[in-house]
PAROGU-690398 format. One record per atom (N, C-alpha, C): y, x, z; residue in three letters. Coordinates in steps of 0.05 Angstrom, whole numbers, plus 5000, padded with zeros to 4 digits. Example, Ala and Ser with C-alpha at 12.3 -4.5 7.8 and 13.67 -1.06 7.14 Angstrom:
% residues 2
488652645156ALA 491052465156ALA 493452645156ALA 495552575142SER 497952735143SER 500152585157SER 
% end
This chain:
% residues 413
497050145003UNK 500250024989UNK 502250135005UNK 504150144993UNK 507250334994UNK 508550295012UNK 509150455022UNK 511350445043UNK 512150385053UNK 513050235080UNK 514750035089UNK 517750105088UNK 519449965079UNK 522450045089UNK 523049985117UNK 525550185130UNK 525250215150UNK 527349865168UNK 525949785181UNK 527149445194UNK 530649445190UNK 530849345190UNK 534549205194UNK 534949225221UNK 536449225224UNK 537649125256UNK 537148805256UNK 536048855278UNK 535448595289UNK 532748445286UNK 531148615255UNK 528548525255UNK 526548725278UNK 524148635275UNK 522048865285UNK 519948895259UNK 518349105273UNK 516849145251UNK 514649085249UNK 513349055242UNK 510248865224UNK 507848945249UNK 507148735268UNK 505648755288UNK 502349065279UNK 501949215287UNK 499849345283UNK 497249325302UNK 495349555301UNK 493149565330UNK 493049795328UNK 492949935346UNK 492450235353UNK 488950305355UNK 489650515340UNK 485950625343UNK 485250705366UNK 487450805393UNK 486750935411UNK 488150805435UNK 485650785461UNK 488150635486UNK 489950795493UNK 489851035488UNK 492151245496UNK 493751085478UNK 495050985475UNK 498350935459UNK 500051075470UNK 502451145455UNK 504851015460UNK 507250895447UNK 509450875457UNK 510850765435UNK 513850815429UNK 514451055436UNK 515851315426UNK 515251635427UNK 516451745410UNK 516352035402UNK 518852105386UNK 519352325397UNK 520952585385UNK 519052785374UNK 519852875356UNK 518853105338UNK 521253235323UNK 520553445333UNK 522053635322UNK 521653845307UNK 521853875279UNK 520153995261UNK 521954345256UNK 521354475252UNK 522554825240UNK 520354895211UNK 522154815193UNK 520555035175UNK 521155235169UNK 519955325143UNK 519755635151UNK 521055805134UNK 520356055122UNK 524256125109UNK 523356025074UNK 524955825085UNK 525855645052UNK 527955585051UNK 529355585027UNK 532655585023UNK 532255375020UNK 532055195009UNK 532254915002UNK 533754695017UNK 534754505020UNK 536354325036UNK 534954115049UNK 534954105076UNK 532654005087UNK 532553655079UNK 534153535061UNK 533153305043UNK 530953325030UNK 529553505024UNK 528453505002UNK 525153585020UNK 525853555049UNK 523053535060UNK 522853245069UNK 525053165078UNK 525252805077UNK 524052725057UNK 525552735035UNK 523352615008UNK 520752735006UNK 518352995014UNK 516053025011UNK 515152815045UNK 516852775068UNK 515352585084UNK 515252355075UNK 517752245061UNK 516951825049UNK 515851935029UNK 515452115011UNK 513052124992UNK 510252164994UNK 509552265012UNK 507152285031UNK 506252165047UNK 508651895060UNK 507651675079UNK 507251465061UNK 507551455046UNK 506251265020UNK 503851285020UNK 503551575008UNK 499551585000UNK 498451575029UNK 499151635058UNK 498251575076UNK 497251285084UNK 499951135077UNK 499750805080UNK 498050715065UNK 497750745042UNK 495750705026UNK 492550695032UNK 492350985039UNK 489351135051UNK 488750955073UNK 490951005089UNK 488950865114UNK 489850525129UNK 491150425104UNK 491050135111UNK 493850095133UNK 496050295132UNK 498150265154UNK 500150275148UNK 502750075150UNK 504650075141UNK 506450325161UNK 508350435147UNK 509350675156UNK 512250625148UNK 513850605165UNK 516550505148UNK 517750815154UNK 519550915129UNK 520551155140UNK 524451085138UNK 526351125149UNK 529151095151UNK 529351265137UNK 532551235129UNK 535151385117UNK 535351665128UNK 535251895118UNK 535352135127UNK 538852145149UNK 539652355162UNK 542552225177UNK 542052615187UNK 544752785168UNK 545352945188UNK 546852915217UNK 547353135227UNK 548053145252UNK 550853205243UNK 552753075264UNK 555453205259UNK 556853445258UNK 554053665270UNK 555053955276UNK 553554095246UNK 551053875238UNK 550554075212UNK 547054195203UNK 547154125239UNK 544354355238UNK 541454175247UNK 541453935240UNK 538953815238UNK 540353465227UNK 537153475208UNK 537453245187UNK 534553025207UNK 535352885216UNK 533852615233UNK 533352435212UNK 530552275209UNK 530652025209UNK 528251845212UNK 527351535221UNK 526351455244UNK 524051365219UNK 522051385241UNK 519251295226UNK 517851075256UNK 517750825233UNK 516050535257UNK 512650615244UNK 511450665255UNK 508250535236UNK 506550525271UNK 505050325267UNK 501950225286UNK 504450295317UNK 506150135314UNK 507150015347UNK 507950335366UNK 509550465347UNK 510650785351UNK 513050785332UNK 514350845347UNK 517150895335UNK 517951245340UNK 518251425323UNK 517251645316UNK 521051815313UNK 522151865326UNK 524651995311UNK 524352325300UNK 524952365281UNK 522452655269UNK 526252805269UNK 526352985276UNK 528653265271UNK 528453495258UNK 529653535228UNK 528853725236UNK 531953955230UNK 530654185245UNK 532254345259UNK 532154575230UNK 534754525224UNK 536654625194UNK 536754995205UNK 535355165184UNK 536655485187UNK 535855535161UNK 536355395134UNK 536455365100UNK 538455515102UNK 540855425115UNK 543455705101UNK 542555975106UNK 541356025140UNK 540556355144UNK 538756475121UNK 537656245109UNK 535356395093UNK 537556425063UNK 539256355064UNK 540256325032UNK 541756575034UNK 542556695062UNK 543856915057UNK 542357115058UNK 540157095058UNK 537857345054UNK 536157305031UNK 536257025022UNK 534556985001UNK 535556804979UNK 536157004957UNK 535657284943UNK 537157494954UNK 536157764958UNK 536857944960UNK 537758114936UNK 539958254937UNK 541758354918UNK 538258564908UNK 539658684879UNK 536858724869UNK 536859154882UNK 540059164888UNK 540559384901UNK 539559424933UNK 539159164946UNK 538459164967UNK 535759164970UNK 533759064952UNK 531359084964UNK 531359364935UNK 531659464928UNK 530559814917UNK 530560004935UNK 533459904953UNK 532860134964UNK 532260054999UNK 531259845007UNK 530559705031UNK 527359765027UNK 526359595017UNK 523259645005UNK 521559855015UNK 522660095000UNK 520760405005UNK 522260445034UNK 523660445040UNK 524460585078UNK 523260405091UNK 522260105093UNK 521659935103UNK 518059925096UNK 516759945075UNK 514959995083UNK 513260285088UNK 515160485093UNK 515160825098UNK 514460795130UNK 516560635136UNK 516460525181UNK 513860345178UNK 513160165172UNK 510860025175UNK 508260145167UNK 508460335145UNK 505860465147UNK 504960715162UNK 508460865175UNK 507861135182UNK 507561095221UNK 507560725227UNK 507760675250UNK 504660665259UNK 502660555233UNK 499860445235UNK 499660205240UNK 502359995238UNK 502559705234UNK 501659645203UNK 500959775180UNK 499259685157UNK 497159585168UNK 496459825180UNK 493159875195UNK 492759575211UNK 494259425225UNK 494359345240UNK 493559095236UNK 495759035215UNK 496758815207UNK 493758725189UNK 492758835168UNK 490458895161UNK 487858755177UNK 487858865194UNK 484658865212UNK 484858535219UNK 487858495228UNK 488358185243UNK 488358005217UNK 489058025200UNK 488757795177UNK 489257945141UNK 486258035138UNK 486358165122UNK 488158045088UNK 486657715091UNK 488057565064UNK 490857505068UNK 492557545086UNK 494957525083UNK 496457845082UNK 494358045087UNK 495658335087UNK 495458365053UNK 493958235040UNK 492858305012UNK 494758044997UNK 495057865002UNK 497657764989UNK 500557895001UNK 502457935023UNK 504058055023UNK 503958425007UNK 502858525012UNK 503358794995UNK 501158774970UNK 500358654967UNK 499558524931UNK 502058504928UNK 504058364937UNK 505658264917UNK 508858514921UNK 508958634941UNK 510058944947UNK 509459054923UNK 506659104920UNK 505959204897UNK 505759214876UNK 505658894862UNK 507458854842UNK 511058914831UNK 511458804859UNK 514358954855UNK 515859224845UNK 513459384852UNK 513159564852UNK 513259774825UNK 510559544818UNK 510359554786UNK 512959464767UNK 513759264773UNK 516959204755UNK 519259324762UNK 519559534779UNK 520359744779UNK 520059964758UNK 517160054763UNK 516260274742UNK 516060114716UNK 516359914713UNK 516259814677UNK 519159784668UNK 520659704689UNK 523159664674UNK 524459954672UNK 523260144689UNK 524460464677UNK 523560524652UNK 521060544655UNK 520160594621UNK 519760424607UNK 520760174605UNK 522460024579UNK 525460104579UNK 527260194597UNK 530460274591UNK 529060594574UNK 527360734598UNK 527861084579UNK 526660914551UNK 524260814543UNK 523460764514UNK 525360714494UNK 527960454509UNK 529460304493UNK 531660644485UNK 532060764506UNK 533660984506UNK 532161184482UNK 530161304481UNK 529361494462UNK 529861364442UNK 529561214434UNK 530061064402UNK 532861094391UNK 534761134408UNK 537961214396UNK 537461474379UNK 538161454356UNK 538261714343UNK 538461934351UNK 537362154340UNK 536662364346UNK 539962584348UNK 542762524339UNK 544362634347UNK 545562414364UNK 544462344377UNK 546662264401UNK 545562354424UNK 542962504427UNK 541362464450UNK 542562684456UNK 542762824486UNK 540962634499UNK 542762414507UNK 545062344503UNK 546162234512UNK 546061904527UNK 544261824502UNK 543161594518UNK 541261474537UNK 540561744542UNK 538561774571UNK 541161714593UNK 543461694597UNK 545161624622UNK 545261354619UNK 544661174605UNK 543960904596UNK 541560804619UNK 540660944616UNK 537460884628UNK 538260784656UNK 539360854686UNK 538560694701UNK 540160434704UNK 543660364687UNK 543560134692UNK 541759884680UNK 540559924658UNK 539059854635UNK 536459784644UNK 535260044655UNK 533359894670UNK 533659644696UNK 535959734711UNK 537459564734UNK 536859234732UNK 537659224697UNK 538558894684UNK 535458854668UNK 533559014665UNK 531758954665UNK 529558714686UNK 530159074710UNK 528958834734UNK 530058574741UNK 533058714737UNK 533658334739UNK 532458134731UNK 531258124698UNK 530557904693UNK 528357834705UNK 526158144710UNK 523658044703UNK 523158014740UNK 525057944755UNK 525157834783UNK 526657604785UNK 527757494765UNK 528057284760UNK 525657014753UNK 524157194734UNK 521657074717UNK 519557024736UNK 519957214753UNK 517657264773UNK 517657094806UNK 520756944811UNK 521756874837UNK 519756604841UNK 518756564820UNK 517856264836UNK 513556304829UNK 512556114822UNK 510656104822UNK 509056254798UNK 506256344796UNK 504256344819UNK 504856654842UNK 506856804836UNK 507157064847UNK 508857044875UNK 511456884869UNK 512856834879UNK 514857094892UNK 514757304869UNK 516557644892UNK 517357654903UNK 519757514888UNK 522357564907UNK 521957344935UNK 521257224935UNK 521557044969UNK 519257104984UNK 518157184978UNK 515557414993UNK 516857725006UNK 518157824988UNK 518458154992UNK 522258045016UNK 523057905006UNK 525457785014UNK 525257655050UNK 522657495047UNK 520957385073UNK 520657675095UNK 519057805072UNK 518558045096UNK 520758295110UNK 521958215095UNK 524958395097UNK 526458275121UNK 526658005126UNK 527757835144UNK 525657805167UNK 523057815162UNK 521057835195UNK 522158105204UNK 521158205186UNK 522158595205UNK 524558605211UNK 526958445202UNK 529758565207UNK 530058385239UNK 529658235235UNK 528858015256UNK 527558215288UNK 524958285279UNK 523358425300UNK 525258745311UNK 526858755291UNK 528959035303UNK 531058925316UNK 531858615319UNK 534258635325UNK 536058575311UNK 536658625279UNK 537458655260UNK 538558485239UNK 537558175255UNK 538657975246UNK 539857805265UNK 542957825273UNK 543957695294UNK 544957405291UNK 544657375255UNK 545357055257UNK 543956815271UNK 541156935272UNK 539456805284UNK 538656725302UNK 539856865321UNK 539956665355UNK 541856565359UNK 543856505353UNK 545756215356UNK 544956035354UNK 543855995326UNK 541755815318UNK 540055745343UNK 538555935338UNK 535555855368UNK 537355755395UNK 538255845398UNK 540455715425UNK 540355435409UNK 541855405396UNK 542355055386UNK 540454925385UNK 538655025379UNK 536354825370UNK 535154745411UNK 534655015417UNK 533654905438UNK 535254705452UNK 538354745458UNK 539954625474UNK 538654235461UNK 537654325436UNK 537353965427UNK 534653855428UNK 532454045448UNK 530853985451UNK 530353965483UNK 530654135498UNK 531654105520UNK 533753765540UNK 535153715526UNK 536453475519UNK 534953195515UNK 533153275499UNK 531653025496UNK 528652945515UNK 528153095528UNK 526153165553UNK 525452785557UNK 527252685571UNK 527052455576UNK 527452175558UNK 528352365525UNK 529252165512UNK 526351895504UNK 523751935509UNK 521951895496UNK 519251895509UNK 517451815494UNK 514951815514UNK 513652115508UNK 514052315498UNK 512152605490UNK 514952615466UNK 515152955484UNK 516253115456UNK 514153345444UNK 514253395408UNK 513153435397UNK 515553675386UNK 514453955393UNK 516154125366UNK 513154215353UNK 514554295321UNK 512754345305UNK 513054615290UNK 512654845296UNK 513555055283UNK 511955105256UNK 512255155229UNK 511255195210UNK 512655495192UNK 509855625191UNK 510355925179UNK 511356025196UNK 513956115184UNK 515656345206UNK 516456215224UNK 516355915230UNK 517555755248UNK 515955755267UNK 513155855267UNK 511755875282UNK 511256145311UNK 513656245293UNK 514556555316UNK 516956435330UNK 518956325305UNK 521756205314UNK 521455995335UNK 519255785325UNK 518155515353UNK 518055735382UNK 516955985383UNK 515456065403UNK 518856085425UNK 519956185399UNK 523056445413UNK 524956125417UNK 525255955409UNK 526555685424UNK 525055635447UNK 522555495454UNK 521155375476UNK 522555595495UNK 522155955490UNK 522756065513UNK 525155935521UNK 526856045495UNK 530355905514UNK 529955705529UNK 529455505524UNK 528955255536UNK 528155315567UNK 525555435557UNK 524155415590UNK 526455715598UNK 529355835597UNK 530255995615UNK 532655825624UNK 533055655605UNK 535455395617UNK 534055345638UNK 532455125630UNK 529754915644UNK 527455005659UNK 527455155676UNK 524855205681UNK 522655015690UNK 523354695694UNK 521254595698UNK 521154405671UNK 522154455649UNK 521854315628UNK 518854275626UNK 517953995615UNK 516053945604UNK 514053815630UNK 514853875659UNK 514053725687UNK 514753545693UNK 517153395681UNK 518253245695UNK 518052935686UNK 514152895675UNK 513652725670UNK 514052635633UNK 515252785620UNK 514252755586UNK 513152975583UNK 511552925567UNK 509453125563UNK 510553245531UNK 510453575532UNK 511953645516UNK 509253815503UNK 509553855474UNK 506653975457UNK 508154195438UNK 507954385435UNK 508154625413UNK 506054645398UNK 506354515366UNK 504454585345UNK 505354815324UNK 503754955329UNK 504355155304UNK 501855065288UNK 502655165254UNK 501655145235UNK 503055295217UNK 500455445193UNK 501155535175UNK 501255845203UNK 500655955219UNK 501656175237UNK 500656365225UNK 504356485226UNK 503556805219UNK 505357025244UNK 504356895266UNK 505557165293UNK 504657285293UNK 502457445287UNK 501857715288UNK 503357865271UNK 504457765241UNK 506657825227UNK 508858005240UNK 510557865254UNK 512657915266UNK 510958095290UNK 509758035306UNK 509358105334UNK 507058415341UNK 505958455313UNK 505158775308UNK 506958915296UNK 510058825297UNK 510759085280UNK 512659235318UNK 511559445317UNK 512759605329UNK 515659545346UNK 517459555330UNK 520559405340UNK 519759245356UNK 517758955354UNK 518758705366UNK 517558585390UNK 518358865411UNK 518358885430UNK 518558595451UNK 521658565445UNK 522758325448UNK 520958045448UNK 520058065420UNK 517757815420UNK 515757805434UNK 515458055433UNK 512358055448UNK 512657955477UNK 515157985487UNK 515657965517UNK 516457605529UNK 516457495495UNK 516957325497UNK 514257115490UNK 512457315474UNK 510457085469UNK 508657115492UNK 508457365517UNK 508057325531UNK 507757165553UNK 510457175553UNK 511656885573UNK 510156605578UNK 510856465542UNK 511256235528UNK 507256305528UNK 505756425536UNK 502556415531UNK 502856375569UNK 504556435590UNK 503956265608UNK 505156105617UNK 507255945597UNK 508655665603UNK 506455435604UNK 503955355621UNK 502655095613UNK 503954835611UNK 505754825621UNK 506654575623UNK 507954495597UNK 507654725574UNK 507754625543UNK 505754665532UNK 504354475521UNK 501454405516UNK 502554625482UNK 500754705477UNK 500954825447UNK 497354895435UNK 498154745408UNK 496154635394UNK 496754885367UNK 494354955354UNK 494755145334UNK 492555045314UNK 494454915294UNK 492754785272UNK 491955065245UNK 489355005241UNK 489655345232UNK 486955165200UNK 488255365181UNK 487455345156UNK 486655545142UNK 482955645144UNK 483155855133UNK 482555835103UNK 483055705092UNK 484055685062UNK 486955795057UNK 488655845080UNK 490855785061UNK 492256175063UNK 492356305042UNK 493056615045UNK 495256675056UNK 496956515057UNK 499656495078UNK 499256435102UNK 498656445116UNK 498056515145UNK 495656675157UNK 496056725176UNK 494156895197UNK 493156685217UNK 490556685213UNK 489556465222UNK 486556565238UNK 486156845241UNK 483757035250UNK 484957025285UNK 482357105304UNK 482457065327UNK 485256965347UNK 485457105366UNK 487556955387UNK 490557155385UNK 493156965378UNK 495057085365UNK 496357265383UNK 496357285421UNK 497057405441UNK 495257715434UNK 492557645425UNK 491157895426UNK 491558035404UNK 491657875380UNK 492258025364UNK 494858235357UNK 496958055379UNK 499458185382UNK 499858465406UNK 496358585416UNK 496158695430UNK 497858635462UNK 496858405469UNK 497458225499UNK 495358205502UNK 493958145530UNK 492858075549UNK 493757715549UNK 491957575538UNK 492257255534UNK 492257095577UNK 494557025582UNK 494456935606UNK 491856755607UNK 491156645584UNK 489256445586UNK 488856375561UNK 485456435556UNK 484256595534UNK 484556235516UNK 484856075535UNK 484355785521UNK 486255655514UNK 488855785509UNK 491855715498UNK 491655915481UNK 492755855460UNK 492155575444UNK 490255435441UNK 489755185443UNK 487254965434UNK 487755085402UNK 485355085400UNK 485555095360UNK 483954735354UNK 485554685329UNK 483754485314UNK 484354625286UNK 480954715283UNK 481054785248UNK 481254475221UNK 482554625202UNK 482754375186UNK 481054535153UNK 478854395154UNK 477754425125UNK 479854355100UNK 479154555077UNK 481254345062UNK 479354055041UNK 477854005055UNK 475353795041UNK 476353585066UNK 477753715083UNK 479253535102UNK 482153405085UNK 482453435060UNK 486153445055UNK 486053325022UNK 484253505002UNK 483353374971UNK 482053434966UNK 479853314944UNK 478453324931UNK 477953604913UNK 475453644916UNK 474553764898UNK 475654004875UNK 476753764855UNK 478653774839UNK 480453884828UNK 481953784858UNK 485653884862UNK 484254134871UNK 483154144889UNK 482354494905UNK 481854694883UNK 481254694862UNK 480454834830UNK 483654894831UNK 485654694828UNK 487754594814UNK 489354774819UNK 490154824847UNK 491554854872UNK 491555164882UNK 489555194879UNK 487555424903UNK 489555604894UNK 490155774872UNK 492456024859UNK 495655974864UNK 495255734874UNK 499555684879UNK 499655704906UNK 499055994913UNK 499856004950UNK 501755784962UNK 503655814948UNK 505255644974UNK 505255394973UNK 503155174944UNK 503454914952UNK 500454944973UNK 498155174969UNK 497055125001UNK 497055175022UNK 500255335025UNK 500855395051UNK 502455115063UNK 503855005038UNK 504554735045UNK 502754475049UNK 500154475039UNK 498254385042UNK 497254155060UNK 498154305090UNK 497654245119UNK 500253975125UNK 502153965111UNK 505153765109UNK 503853495093UNK 502053475077UNK 501253355058UNK 500253185068UNK 499352905056UNK 497652725069UNK 494852715045UNK 493652645068UNK 490752695067UNK 488452545039UNK 487852615026UNK 486552355007UNK 484052325021UNK 483652375043UNK 481152285060UNK 481952055076UNK 480151875074UNK 481051525101UNK 481451705118UNK 479351905142UNK 478551915159UNK 479452305168UNK 479552405142UNK 480352745157UNK 483152685168UNK 483852935172UNK 486553055182UNK 488452985175UNK 491252985176UNK 492852755157UNK 495552795177UNK 496453005174UNK 500053065187UNK 501752865183UNK 501052585168UNK 503152455171UNK 501952175198UNK 499652235206UNK 498452095222UNK 498952185241UNK 498252595239UNK 499152635272UNK 501452615287UNK 504352635269UNK 506152645276UNK 507252315273UNK 505952105272UNK 506451785276UNK 504651605276UNK 502251725285UNK 500251525293UNK 500551485324UNK 498851295339UNK 499551275365UNK 497951395383UNK 496151585373UNK 494951785391UNK 496951905392UNK 497252025428UNK 499152285433UNK 498152495422UNK 500452775419UNK 499552915405UNK 498553125427UNK 499153035448UNK 498153205480UNK 495953125489UNK 493852875476UNK 491952785480UNK 489852995449UNK 491152985430UNK 489753135421UNK 490153425421UNK 491653535431UNK 491453845444UNK 489453885470UNK 489453695483UNK 487753695515UNK 484653645498UNK 484853535471UNK 481253455468UNK 481153845454UNK 482053875440UNK 481154115423UNK 482254355455UNK 482054285473UNK 483254565497UNK 480454695501UNK 478354565494UNK 475754755499UNK 475554945478UNK 476554915453UNK 476355105434UNK 477955285421UNK 477355505444UNK 479655815446UNK 479455825420UNK 481755995420UNK 482256245387UNK 480556405391UNK 479056525363UNK 477056735365UNK 474656645370UNK 473756475367UNK 471756385378UNK 471356175345UNK 467756115354UNK 466355965329UNK 466255775339UNK 468155625357UNK 467055365367UNK 470355195353UNK 471455215333UNK 474055115332UNK 473654835325UNK 476154645339UNK 475254355337UNK 476154215308UNK 473954115293UNK 474653905264UNK 474453615281UNK 476853535258UNK 476553225261UNK 474853085239UNK 
% end
């Protein structure tokens, strides 16, 4: 069935039947996207489209309201009504921060990539990352290898063009090789910015992650503080509060919640359950960097913060996530609670059919976003069902609690 329109003032949502006796009437979801320069309305469009699909496949009306930007511009929010639950979905924005760093200038990449790769290799970081997430390592540094090949190809093409000049002009045309190679490289980077390789995106995302690790991204701290203030203020406004961190926000979400707890140590103990959901997690990507001691301190504190439940959604088919082992242990820390986070393993067959798997499996970004999309199954995991359905997210986290990360017993739906 098509997604229902949000009820007008004075109207009520259609009655629905809860599937679980432990139900809610209201929920606030704070969603933190990954390293994505797109406007936040893109996510609202994705949410509304996928809600239609979930509604059709699960026989439940899902009413998605129009998006509203906050006065300060850092949040985009919309309401959702489904099966007796009213959900306020708040996207916390940092797309403007991303756009300031992606795309980088060609000169910044040329000078920055060799310096960064040398630092990471010399420190032993690359070996540690390969050990903890070899698929992710293969993608990230495979893309950097492609970038290096494009640099060499540009130089070779520029040199070849210079040698075509008449012999009487030689060797002066060789002086044009550097600017010509730079122009060729710029064209190649534009051509490879999108699928299937996303070279510029992943190279610049890597640069941001390690700049953040080293404290060289000062613009992000005020934004995280603003996010924390919003989340802290929402504690008693609904039956439960859920914070979702996707991709790079798997670590930024932890940073935000640590800021919340620094200002309100009792947050999560006041009667409103609070759950952090990490998905497409890349925590060791940051945490293994020797320069990221500040984040490792935050991660260890969050590992002790039992009043905030932590559910890690894992997709072994997502090569842009690091899903093996315990995220704290992977960063060289001793987990205060080996059962935290609780783990829910999601199989690709829960989401899409075999034909779609074959068509999409090499589109790494689409597979990375697949967890956010409606399931083609009527009973498997479905993100829209998770954030709008009657079962509390904290109850799901409690059910998955016995499935410790790094074991063979990850929970599945």
